[in-house]
mmCIF file as gemmi writes it, N, C-alpha and C atoms, coordinates in Angstrom:
data_model
loop_
_atom_site.group_PDB
_atom_site.id
_atom_site.type_symbol
_atom_site.label_atom_id
_atom_site.label_alt_id
_atom_site.label_comp_id
_atom_site.label_asym_id
_atom_site.label_entity_id
_atom_site.label_seq_id
_atom_site.pdbx_PDB_ins_code
_atom_site.Cartn_x
_atom_site.Cartn_y
_atom_site.Cartn_z
_atom_site.occupancy
_atom_site.B_iso_or_equiv
_atom_site.pdbx_formal_charge
_atom_site.auth_seq_id
_atom_site.auth_asym_id
_atom_site.pdbx_PDB_model_num
ATOM 1 N N . MET Axp A 1 ? 139.209 -26.561 166.82 1 0 ? 1 A 1
ATOM 2 C CA . MET Axp A 1 ? 138.438 -27.711 167.248 1 0 ? 1 A 1
ATOM 3 C C . MET Axp A 1 ? 137.867 -28.402 166.008 1 0 ? 1 A 1
ATOM 4 N N . GLU Axp A 2 ? 138.004 -29.689 165.966 1 0 ? 2 A 1
ATOM 5 C CA . GLU Axp A 2 ? 137.445 -30.475 164.872 1 0 ? 2 A 1
ATOM 6 C C . GLU Axp A 2 ? 136.148 -31.122 165.332 1 0 ? 2 A 1
ATOM 7 N N . LEU Axp A 3 ? 135.08 -30.914 164.566 1 0 ? 3 A 1
ATOM 8 C CA . LEU Axp A 3 ? 133.782 -31.49 164.916 1 0 ? 3 A 1
ATOM 9 C C . LEU Axp A 3 ? 133.715 -32.939 164.48 1 0 ? 3 A 1
ATOM 10 N N . GLN Axp A 4 ? 133.086 -33.76 165.303 1 0 ? 4 A 1
ATOM 11 C CA . GLN Axp A 4 ? 132.852 -35.163 164.977 1 0 ? 4 A 1
ATOM 12 C C . GLN Axp A 4 ? 131.383 -35.314 164.602 1 0 ? 4 A 1
ATOM 13 N N . PHE Axp A 5 ? 131.145 -35.655 163.343 1 0 ? 5 A 1
ATOM 14 C CA . PHE Axp A 5 ? 129.781 -35.774 162.841 1 0 ? 5 A 1
ATOM 15 C C . PHE Axp A 5 ? 129.354 -37.233 162.788 1 0 ? 5 A 1
ATOM 16 N N . SER Axp A 6 ? 128.134 -37.483 163.254 1 0 ? 6 A 1
ATOM 17 C CA . SER Axp A 6 ? 127.548 -38.819 163.127 1 0 ? 6 A 1
ATOM 18 C C . SER Axp A 6 ? 126.683 -38.85 161.87 1 0 ? 6 A 1
ATOM 19 N N . ASP Axp A 7 ? 126.414 -40.046 161.395 1 0 ? 7 A 1
ATOM 20 C CA . ASP Axp A 7 ? 125.624 -40.225 160.18 1 0 ? 7 A 1
ATOM 21 C C . ASP Axp A 7 ? 124.168 -39.842 160.431 1 0 ? 7 A 1
ATOM 22 N N . CYS Axp A 8 ? 123.582 -39.168 159.485 1 0 ? 8 A 1
ATOM 23 C CA . CYS Axp A 8 ? 122.139 -38.864 159.554 1 0 ? 8 A 1
ATOM 24 C C . CYS Axp A 8 ? 121.544 -39.048 158.165 1 0 ? 8 A 1
ATOM 25 N N . SER Axp A 9 ? 121.841 -40.191 157.57 1 0 ? 9 A 1
ATOM 26 C CA . SER Axp A 9 ? 121.386 -40.504 156.215 1 0 ? 9 A 1
ATOM 27 C C . SER Axp A 9 ? 119.882 -40.345 156.088 1 0 ? 9 A 1
ATOM 28 N N . GLY Axp A 10 ? 119.484 -39.745 154.995 1 0 ? 10 A 1
ATOM 29 C CA . GLY Axp A 10 ? 118.063 -39.575 154.71 1 0 ? 10 A 1
ATOM 30 C C . GLY Axp A 10 ? 117.475 -38.289 155.251 1 0 ? 10 A 1
ATOM 31 N N . ALA Axp A 11 ? 118.142 -37.638 156.202 1 0 ? 11 A 1
ATOM 32 C CA . ALA Axp A 11 ? 117.622 -36.386 156.755 1 0 ? 11 A 1
ATOM 33 C C . ALA Axp A 11 ? 117.944 -35.238 155.804 1 0 ? 11 A 1
ATOM 34 N N . HIS Axp A 12 ? 117.023 -34.275 155.714 1 0 ? 12 A 1
ATOM 35 C CA . HIS Axp A 12 ? 117.222 -33.153 154.814 1 0 ? 12 A 1
ATOM 36 C C . HIS Axp A 12 ? 116.425 -31.944 155.269 1 0 ? 12 A 1
ATOM 37 N N . ILE Axp A 13 ? 116.736 -30.802 154.683 1 0 ? 13 A 1
ATOM 38 C CA . ILE Axp A 13 ? 115.932 -29.598 154.869 1 0 ? 13 A 1
ATOM 39 C C . ILE Axp A 13 ? 115.378 -29.202 153.506 1 0 ? 13 A 1
ATOM 40 N N . VAL Axp A 14 ? 114.401 -28.34 153.526 1 0 ? 14 A 1
ATOM 41 C CA . VAL Axp A 14 ? 113.904 -27.738 152.292 1 0 ? 14 A 1
ATOM 42 C C . VAL Axp A 14 ? 114.323 -26.276 152.35 1 0 ? 14 A 1
ATOM 43 N N . ASP Axp A 15 ? 115.158 -25.841 151.386 1 0 ? 15 A 1
ATOM 44 C CA . ASP Axp A 15 ? 115.655 -24.471 151.422 1 0 ? 15 A 1
ATOM 45 C C . ASP Axp A 15 ? 114.609 -23.505 150.884 1 0 ? 15 A 1
ATOM 46 N N . THR Axp A 16 ? 114.956 -22.232 150.861 1 0 ? 16 A 1
ATOM 47 C CA . THR Axp A 16 ? 113.995 -21.197 150.463 1 0 ? 16 A 1
ATOM 48 C C . THR Axp A 16 ? 113.577 -21.306 149.002 1 0 ? 16 A 1
ATOM 49 N N . ASN Axp A 17 ? 114.351 -22.037 148.195 1 0 ? 17 A 1
ATOM 50 C CA . ASN Axp A 17 ? 113.979 -22.263 146.796 1 0 ? 17 A 1
ATOM 51 C C . ASN Axp A 17 ? 113.075 -23.48 146.627 1 0 ? 17 A 1
ATOM 52 N N . GLY Axp A 18 ? 112.833 -24.208 147.718 1 0 ? 18 A 1
ATOM 53 C CA . GLY Axp A 18 ? 112.038 -25.425 147.65 1 0 ? 18 A 1
ATOM 54 C C . GLY Axp A 18 ? 112.858 -26.664 147.357 1 0 ? 18 A 1
ATOM 55 N N . ASP Axp A 19 ? 114.188 -26.504 147.246 1 0 ? 19 A 1
ATOM 56 C CA . ASP Axp A 19 ? 115.07 -27.644 146.994 1 0 ? 19 A 1
ATOM 57 C C . ASP Axp A 19 ? 115.31 -28.434 148.27 1 0 ? 19 A 1
ATOM 58 N N . HIS Axp A 20 ? 115.399 -29.754 148.142 1 0 ? 20 A 1
ATOM 59 C CA . HIS Axp A 20 ? 115.742 -30.608 149.272 1 0 ? 20 A 1
ATOM 60 C C . HIS Axp A 20 ? 117.258 -30.709 149.347 1 0 ? 20 A 1
ATOM 61 N N . VAL Axp A 21 ? 117.817 -30.373 150.521 1 0 ? 21 A 1
ATOM 62 C CA . VAL Axp A 21 ? 119.265 -30.389 150.734 1 0 ? 21 A 1
ATOM 63 C C . VAL Axp A 21 ? 119.564 -31.428 151.81 1 0 ? 21 A 1
ATOM 64 N N . ALA Axp A 22 ? 120.369 -32.423 151.457 1 0 ? 22 A 1
ATOM 65 C CA . ALA Axp A 22 ? 120.671 -33.524 152.387 1 0 ? 22 A 1
ATOM 66 C C . ALA Axp A 22 ? 121.674 -33.091 153.445 1 0 ? 22 A 1
ATOM 67 N N . TYR Axp A 23 ? 121.437 -33.53 154.677 1 0 ? 23 A 1
ATOM 68 C CA . TYR Axp A 23 ? 122.412 -33.339 155.753 1 0 ? 23 A 1
ATOM 69 C C . TYR Axp A 23 ? 123.613 -34.217 155.48 1 0 ? 23 A 1
ATOM 70 N N . ARG Axp A 24 ? 124.791 -33.717 155.796 1 0 ? 24 A 1
ATOM 71 C CA . ARG Axp A 24 ? 126.015 -34.507 155.65 1 0 ? 24 A 1
ATOM 72 C C . ARG Axp A 24 ? 126.398 -35.193 156.958 1 0 ? 24 A 1
ATOM 73 N N . GLY Axp A 25 ? 125.869 -34.709 158.072 1 0 ? 25 A 1
ATOM 74 C CA . GLY Axp A 25 ? 126.177 -35.302 159.364 1 0 ? 25 A 1
ATOM 75 C C . GLY Axp A 25 ? 125.643 -34.436 160.484 1 0 ? 25 A 1
ATOM 76 N N . LEU Axp A 26 ? 125.746 -34.932 161.733 1 0 ? 26 A 1
ATOM 77 C CA . LEU Axp A 26 ? 125.248 -34.237 162.915 1 0 ? 26 A 1
ATOM 78 C C . LEU Axp A 26 ? 126.313 -34.269 163.997 1 0 ? 26 A 1
ATOM 79 N N . ALA Axp A 27 ? 126.63 -33.106 164.568 1 0 ? 27 A 1
ATOM 80 C CA . ALA Axp A 27 ? 127.551 -33.003 165.707 1 0 ? 27 A 1
ATOM 81 C C . ALA Axp A 27 ? 126.754 -32.472 166.898 1 0 ? 27 A 1
ATOM 82 N N . HIS Axp A 28 ? 126.86 -33.145 168.041 1 0 ? 28 A 1
ATOM 83 C CA . HIS Axp A 28 ? 126.119 -32.761 169.248 1 0 ? 28 A 1
ATOM 84 C C . HIS Axp A 28 ? 126.958 -31.871 170.153 1 0 ? 28 A 1
ATOM 85 N N . ASP Axp A 29 ? 126.268 -30.979 170.878 1 0 ? 29 A 1
ATOM 86 C CA . ASP Axp A 29 ? 126.864 -30.155 171.937 1 0 ? 29 A 1
ATOM 87 C C . ASP Axp A 29 ? 128.101 -29.386 171.477 1 0 ? 29 A 1
ATOM 88 N N . VAL Axp A 30 ? 127.967 -28.693 170.358 1 0 ? 30 A 1
ATOM 89 C CA . VAL Axp A 30 ? 129.057 -27.887 169.812 1 0 ? 30 A 1
ATOM 90 C C . VAL Axp A 30 ? 129.052 -26.529 170.526 1 0 ? 30 A 1
ATOM 91 N N . PRO Axp A 31 ? 130.182 -26.117 171.104 1 0 ? 31 A 1
ATOM 92 C CA . PRO Axp A 31 ? 130.215 -24.812 171.773 1 0 ? 31 A 1
ATOM 93 C C . PRO Axp A 31 ? 130.305 -23.677 170.756 1 0 ? 31 A 1
ATOM 94 N N . ILE Axp A 32 ? 129.49 -22.641 170.969 1 0 ? 32 A 1
ATOM 95 C CA . ILE Axp A 32 ? 129.567 -21.419 170.159 1 0 ? 32 A 1
ATOM 96 C C . ILE Axp A 32 ? 129.592 -20.228 171.108 1 0 ? 32 A 1
ATOM 97 N N . TRP Axp A 33 ? 130.108 -19.111 170.618 1 0 ? 33 A 1
ATOM 98 C CA . TRP Axp A 33 ? 130.137 -17.884 171.398 1 0 ? 33 A 1
ATOM 99 C C . TRP Axp A 33 ? 129.492 -16.779 170.598 1 0 ? 33 A 1
ATOM 100 N N . ILE Axp A 34 ? 128.639 -16.022 171.275 1 0 ? 34 A 1
ATOM 101 C CA . ILE Axp A 34 ? 128.051 -14.814 170.709 1 0 ? 34 A 1
ATOM 102 C C . ILE Axp A 34 ? 128.449 -13.701 171.667 1 0 ? 34 A 1
ATOM 103 N N . GLY Axp A 35 ? 129.36 -12.865 171.211 1 0 ? 35 A 1
ATOM 104 C CA . GLY Axp A 35 ? 129.944 -11.876 172.115 1 0 ? 35 A 1
ATOM 105 C C . GLY Axp A 35 ? 130.713 -12.602 173.197 1 0 ? 35 A 1
ATOM 106 N N . GLU Axp A 36 ? 130.404 -12.311 174.449 1 0 ? 36 A 1
ATOM 107 C CA . GLU Axp A 36 ? 131.067 -12.938 175.594 1 0 ? 36 A 1
ATOM 108 C C . GLU Axp A 36 ? 130.321 -14.174 176.101 1 0 ? 36 A 1
ATOM 109 N N . ASP Axp A 37 ? 129.16 -14.457 175.523 1 0 ? 37 A 1
ATOM 110 C CA . ASP Axp A 37 ? 128.314 -15.535 176.027 1 0 ? 37 A 1
ATOM 111 C C . ASP Axp A 37 ? 128.528 -16.82 175.237 1 0 ? 37 A 1
ATOM 112 N N . SER Axp A 38 ? 128.563 -17.94 175.962 1 0 ? 38 A 1
ATOM 113 C CA . SER Axp A 38 ? 128.744 -19.236 175.315 1 0 ? 38 A 1
ATOM 114 C C . SER Axp A 38 ? 127.458 -20.049 175.385 1 0 ? 38 A 1
ATOM 115 N N . PHE Axp A 39 ? 127.266 -20.875 174.38 1 0 ? 39 A 1
ATOM 116 C CA . PHE Axp A 39 ? 126.094 -21.738 174.249 1 0 ? 39 A 1
ATOM 117 C C . PHE Axp A 39 ? 126.572 -23.071 173.688 1 0 ? 39 A 1
ATOM 118 N N . THR Axp A 40 ? 125.744 -24.095 173.79 1 0 ? 40 A 1
ATOM 119 C CA . THR Axp A 40 ? 126.015 -25.336 173.076 1 0 ? 40 A 1
ATOM 120 C C . THR Axp A 40 ? 124.834 -25.605 172.144 1 0 ? 40 A 1
ATOM 121 N N . VAL Axp A 41 ? 125.158 -26.07 170.954 1 0 ? 41 A 1
ATOM 122 C CA . VAL Axp A 41 ? 124.135 -26.336 169.952 1 0 ? 41 A 1
ATOM 123 C C . VAL Axp A 41 ? 124.44 -27.666 169.268 1 0 ? 41 A 1
ATOM 124 N N . ASP Axp A 42 ? 123.413 -28.289 168.709 1 0 ? 42 A 1
ATOM 125 C CA . ASP Axp A 42 ? 123.594 -29.431 167.829 1 0 ? 42 A 1
ATOM 126 C C . ASP Axp A 42 ? 123.701 -28.881 166.407 1 0 ? 42 A 1
ATOM 127 N N . CYS Axp A 43 ? 124.689 -29.326 165.657 1 0 ? 43 A 1
ATOM 128 C CA . CYS Axp A 43 ? 124.949 -28.795 164.319 1 0 ? 43 A 1
ATOM 129 C C . CYS Axp A 43 ? 124.77 -29.859 163.255 1 0 ? 43 A 1
ATOM 130 N N . PHE Axp A 44 ? 123.918 -29.577 162.301 1 0 ? 44 A 1
ATOM 131 C CA . PHE Axp A 44 ? 123.819 -30.396 161.102 1 0 ? 44 A 1
ATOM 132 C C . PHE Axp A 44 ? 124.744 -29.782 160.058 1 0 ? 44 A 1
ATOM 133 N N . SER Axp A 45 ? 125.527 -30.595 159.409 1 0 ? 45 A 1
ATOM 134 C CA . SER Axp A 45 ? 126.381 -30.124 158.326 1 0 ? 45 A 1
ATOM 135 C C . SER Axp A 45 ? 125.591 -30.182 157.028 1 0 ? 45 A 1
ATOM 136 N N . ILE Axp A 46 ? 125.408 -29.003 156.42 1 0 ? 46 A 1
ATOM 137 C CA . ILE Axp A 46 ? 124.72 -28.916 155.134 1 0 ? 46 A 1
ATOM 138 C C . ILE Axp A 46 ? 125.497 -27.94 154.248 1 0 ? 46 A 1
ATOM 139 N N . PRO Axp A 47 ? 125.462 -28.139 152.943 1 0 ? 47 A 1
ATOM 140 C CA . PRO Axp A 47 ? 126.184 -27.231 152.046 1 0 ? 47 A 1
ATOM 141 C C . PRO Axp A 47 ? 125.414 -25.927 151.85 1 0 ? 47 A 1
ATOM 142 N N . LEU Axp A 48 ? 125.874 -24.863 152.493 1 0 ? 48 A 1
ATOM 143 C CA . LEU Axp A 48 ? 125.272 -23.543 152.336 1 0 ? 48 A 1
ATOM 144 C C . LEU Axp A 48 ? 126.385 -22.555 152.014 1 0 ? 48 A 1
ATOM 145 N N . ASN Axp A 49 ? 126.542 -22.232 150.771 1 0 ? 49 A 1
ATOM 146 C CA . ASN Axp A 49 ? 127.592 -21.293 150.376 1 0 ? 49 A 1
ATOM 147 C C . ASN Axp A 49 ? 127.354 -19.92 150.987 1 0 ? 49 A 1
ATOM 148 N N . GLY Axp A 50 ? 128.412 -19.337 151.534 1 0 ? 50 A 1
ATOM 149 C CA . GLY Axp A 50 ? 128.332 -17.986 152.067 1 0 ? 50 A 1
ATOM 150 C C . GLY Axp A 50 ? 127.943 -17.898 153.529 1 0 ? 50 A 1
ATOM 151 N N . TYR Axp A 51 ? 127.686 -19.025 154.188 1 0 ? 51 A 1
ATOM 152 C CA . TYR Axp A 51 ? 127.288 -19.009 155.595 1 0 ? 51 A 1
ATOM 153 C C . TYR Axp A 51 ? 128.195 -19.921 156.4 1 0 ? 51 A 1
ATOM 154 N N . ASP Axp A 52 ? 128.636 -19.436 157.564 1 0 ? 52 A 1
ATOM 155 C CA . ASP Axp A 52 ? 129.384 -20.283 158.479 1 0 ? 52 A 1
ATOM 156 C C . ASP Axp A 52 ? 128.43 -21.135 159.305 1 0 ? 52 A 1
ATOM 157 N N . MET Axp A 53 ? 127.34 -20.49 159.756 1 0 ? 53 A 1
ATOM 158 C CA . MET Axp A 53 ? 126.383 -21.187 160.608 1 0 ? 53 A 1
ATOM 159 C C . MET Axp A 53 ? 125.04 -20.49 160.517 1 0 ? 53 A 1
ATOM 160 N N . VAL Axp A 54 ? 123.977 -21.271 160.581 1 0 ? 54 A 1
ATOM 161 C CA . VAL Axp A 54 ? 122.624 -20.742 160.624 1 0 ? 54 A 1
ATOM 162 C C . VAL Axp A 54 ? 121.992 -21.25 161.907 1 0 ? 54 A 1
ATOM 163 N N . LEU Axp A 55 ? 121.56 -20.33 162.768 1 0 ? 55 A 1
ATOM 164 C CA . LEU Axp A 55 ? 120.896 -20.712 164.012 1 0 ? 55 A 1
ATOM 165 C C . LEU Axp A 55 ? 119.39 -20.713 163.753 1 0 ? 55 A 1
ATOM 166 N N . VAL Axp A 56 ? 118.778 -21.85 164.003 1 0 ? 56 A 1
ATOM 167 C CA . VAL Axp A 56 ? 117.377 -22.018 163.621 1 0 ? 56 A 1
ATOM 168 C C . VAL Axp A 56 ? 116.449 -21.922 164.826 1 0 ? 56 A 1
ATOM 169 N N . VAL Axp A 57 ? 115.174 -22.026 164.562 1 0 ? 57 A 1
ATOM 170 C CA . VAL Axp A 57 ? 114.144 -21.862 165.583 1 0 ? 57 A 1
ATOM 171 C C . VAL Axp A 57 ? 114.342 -22.823 166.754 1 0 ? 57 A 1
ATOM 172 N N . ALA Axp A 58 ? 114.785 -24.039 166.503 1 0 ? 58 A 1
ATOM 173 C CA . ALA Axp A 58 ? 114.986 -24.998 167.603 1 0 ? 58 A 1
ATOM 174 C C . ALA Axp A 58 ? 115.938 -24.432 168.641 1 0 ? 58 A 1
ATOM 175 N N . TRP Axp A 59 ? 117.004 -23.754 168.21 1 0 ? 59 A 1
ATOM 176 C CA . TRP Axp A 59 ? 117.938 -23.144 169.163 1 0 ? 59 A 1
ATOM 177 C C . TRP Axp A 59 ? 117.347 -21.877 169.765 1 0 ? 59 A 1
ATOM 178 N N . LEU Axp A 60 ? 116.727 -21.033 168.939 1 0 ? 60 A 1
ATOM 179 C CA . LEU Axp A 60 ? 116.139 -19.796 169.447 1 0 ? 60 A 1
ATOM 180 C C . LEU Axp A 60 ? 115.118 -20.074 170.553 1 0 ? 60 A 1
ATOM 181 N N . ARG Axp A 61 ? 114.378 -21.172 170.447 1 0 ? 61 A 1
ATOM 182 C CA . ARG Axp A 61 ? 113.377 -21.528 171.468 1 0 ? 61 A 1
ATOM 183 C C . ARG Axp A 61 ? 114.019 -21.767 172.824 1 0 ? 61 A 1
ATOM 184 N N . THR Axp A 62 ? 115.285 -22.175 172.859 1 0 ? 62 A 1
ATOM 185 C CA . THR Axp A 62 ? 115.955 -22.426 174.139 1 0 ? 62 A 1
ATOM 186 C C . THR Axp A 62 ? 116.254 -21.137 174.89 1 0 ? 62 A 1
ATOM 187 N N . LEU Axp A 63 ? 116.173 -19.989 174.226 1 0 ? 63 A 1
ATOM 188 C CA . LEU Axp A 63 ? 116.5 -18.705 174.845 1 0 ? 63 A 1
ATOM 189 C C . LEU Axp A 63 ? 115.358 -18.123 175.653 1 0 ? 63 A 1
ATOM 190 N N . GLY Axp A 64 ? 114.136 -18.619 175.456 1 0 ? 64 A 1
ATOM 191 C CA . GLY Axp A 64 ? 112.988 -18.028 176.113 1 0 ? 64 A 1
ATOM 192 C C . GLY Axp A 64 ? 112.523 -16.796 175.344 1 0 ? 64 A 1
ATOM 193 N N . PRO Axp A 65 ? 111.875 -15.852 176.038 1 0 ? 65 A 1
ATOM 194 C CA . PRO Axp A 65 ? 111.372 -14.66 175.347 1 0 ? 65 A 1
ATOM 195 C C . PRO Axp A 65 ? 112.505 -13.849 174.711 1 0 ? 65 A 1
ATOM 196 N N . ILE Axp A 66 ? 112.256 -13.37 173.496 1 0 ? 66 A 1
ATOM 197 C CA . ILE Axp A 66 ? 113.236 -12.582 172.746 1 0 ? 66 A 1
ATOM 198 C C . ILE Axp A 66 ? 112.564 -11.287 172.312 1 0 ? 66 A 1
ATOM 199 N N . LEU Axp A 67 ? 113.286 -10.178 172.447 1 0 ? 67 A 1
ATOM 200 C CA . LEU Axp A 67 ? 112.824 -8.89 171.949 1 0 ? 67 A 1
ATOM 201 C C . LEU Axp A 67 ? 113.604 -8.583 170.674 1 0 ? 67 A 1
ATOM 202 N N . TRP Axp A 68 ? 112.891 -8.478 169.55 1 0 ? 68 A 1
ATOM 203 C CA . TRP Axp A 68 ? 113.512 -8.235 168.246 1 0 ? 68 A 1
ATOM 204 C C . TRP Axp A 68 ? 113.325 -6.776 167.854 1 0 ? 68 A 1
ATOM 205 N N . ASP Axp A 69 ? 114.354 -6.176 167.263 1 0 ? 69 A 1
ATOM 206 C CA . ASP Axp A 69 ? 114.239 -4.836 166.673 1 0 ? 69 A 1
ATOM 207 C C . ASP Axp A 69 ? 114.77 -4.932 165.249 1 0 ? 69 A 1
ATOM 208 N N . PHE Axp A 70 ? 113.857 -5.007 164.302 1 0 ? 70 A 1
ATOM 209 C CA . PHE Axp A 70 ? 114.256 -5.197 162.916 1 0 ? 70 A 1
ATOM 210 C C . PHE Axp A 70 ? 114.757 -3.91 162.261 1 0 ? 70 A 1
ATOM 211 N N . ASP Axp A 71 ? 114.486 -2.755 162.865 1 0 ? 71 A 1
ATOM 212 C CA . ASP Axp A 71 ? 115.086 -1.512 162.363 1 0 ? 71 A 1
ATOM 213 C C . ASP Axp A 71 ? 116.575 -1.466 162.684 1 0 ? 71 A 1
ATOM 214 N N . ASP Axp A 72 ? 116.934 -1.865 163.911 1 0 ? 72 A 1
ATOM 215 C CA . ASP Axp A 72 ? 118.338 -1.866 164.336 1 0 ? 72 A 1
ATOM 216 C C . ASP Axp A 72 ? 119.034 -3.206 164.094 1 0 ? 72 A 1
ATOM 217 N N . LEU Axp A 73 ? 118.272 -4.208 163.64 1 0 ? 73 A 1
ATOM 218 C CA . LEU Axp A 73 ? 118.788 -5.567 163.425 1 0 ? 73 A 1
ATOM 219 C C . LEU Axp A 73 ? 119.455 -6.12 164.68 1 0 ? 73 A 1
ATOM 220 N N . THR Axp A 74 ? 118.7 -6.052 165.793 1 0 ? 74 A 1
ATOM 221 C CA . THR Axp A 74 ? 119.181 -6.567 167.07 1 0 ? 74 A 1
ATOM 222 C C . THR Axp A 74 ? 118.129 -7.46 167.689 1 0 ? 74 A 1
ATOM 223 N N . MET Axp A 75 ? 118.581 -8.288 168.637 1 0 ? 75 A 1
ATOM 224 C CA . MET Axp A 75 ? 117.659 -9.071 169.451 1 0 ? 75 A 1
ATOM 225 C C . MET Axp A 75 ? 118.196 -9.092 170.875 1 0 ? 75 A 1
ATOM 226 N N . MET Axp A 76 ? 117.287 -9.128 171.851 1 0 ? 76 A 1
ATOM 227 C CA . MET Axp A 76 ? 117.67 -9.174 173.257 1 0 ? 76 A 1
ATOM 228 C C . MET Axp A 76 ? 116.963 -10.35 173.918 1 0 ? 76 A 1
ATOM 229 N N . PHE Axp A 77 ? 117.695 -11.018 174.811 1 0 ? 77 A 1
ATOM 230 C CA . PHE Axp A 77 ? 117.136 -12.107 175.593 1 0 ? 77 A 1
ATOM 231 C C . PHE Axp A 77 ? 117.919 -12.194 176.887 1 0 ? 77 A 1
ATOM 232 N N . SER Axp A 78 ? 117.401 -12.911 177.868 1 0 ? 78 A 1
ATOM 233 C CA . SER Axp A 78 ? 118.081 -13.083 179.156 1 0 ? 78 A 1
ATOM 234 C C . SER Axp A 78 ? 118.69 -14.459 179.234 1 0 ? 78 A 1
ATOM 235 N N . GLN Axp A 79 ? 119.906 -14.5 179.782 1 0 ? 79 A 1
ATOM 236 C CA . GLN Axp A 79 ? 120.57 -15.761 180.052 1 0 ? 79 A 1
ATOM 237 C C . GLN Axp A 79 ? 121.247 -15.656 181.406 1 0 ? 79 A 1
ATOM 238 N N . SER Axp A 80 ? 120.96 -16.601 182.283 1 0 ? 80 A 1
ATOM 239 C CA . SER Axp A 80 ? 121.547 -16.615 183.619 1 0 ? 80 A 1
ATOM 240 C C . SER Axp A 80 ? 121.344 -15.298 184.358 1 0 ? 80 A 1
ATOM 241 N N . GLY Axp A 81 ? 120.172 -14.725 184.196 1 0 ? 81 A 1
ATOM 242 C CA . GLY Axp A 81 ? 119.833 -13.492 184.923 1 0 ? 81 A 1
ATOM 243 C C . GLY Axp A 81 ? 120.43 -12.21 184.357 1 0 ? 81 A 1
ATOM 244 N N . ARG Axp A 82 ? 121.071 -12.267 183.207 1 0 ? 82 A 1
ATOM 245 C CA . ARG Axp A 82 ? 121.594 -11.034 182.597 1 0 ? 82 A 1
ATOM 246 C C . ARG Axp A 82 ? 121.188 -10.951 181.137 1 0 ? 82 A 1
C-alpha cells in the first residue's frame, strides 16, 4: 500500500535531543495491525532512523484505560469487548 501524504508545512516535533524535526507530510486513516487487531491512525512522515513507526499519546488515548507492565514490557487494553 502506498500512503498519500498531504502537505503540513511548518509543522514539527521536538525530539528527545531538543532538535526541531519538520514533518514531511500527513496521511489520514492509515490501517495498522498489532497482532490480529487492526486500527486506523493518522501518520506524520518524519525522518527517524531505525524506526518504522512511533505510536504517540494521541493514539494511545483512543484505547481507553491501559495496563502497563514495564518488567515484562507489555501493555493490555480492551477493544470491542476483548
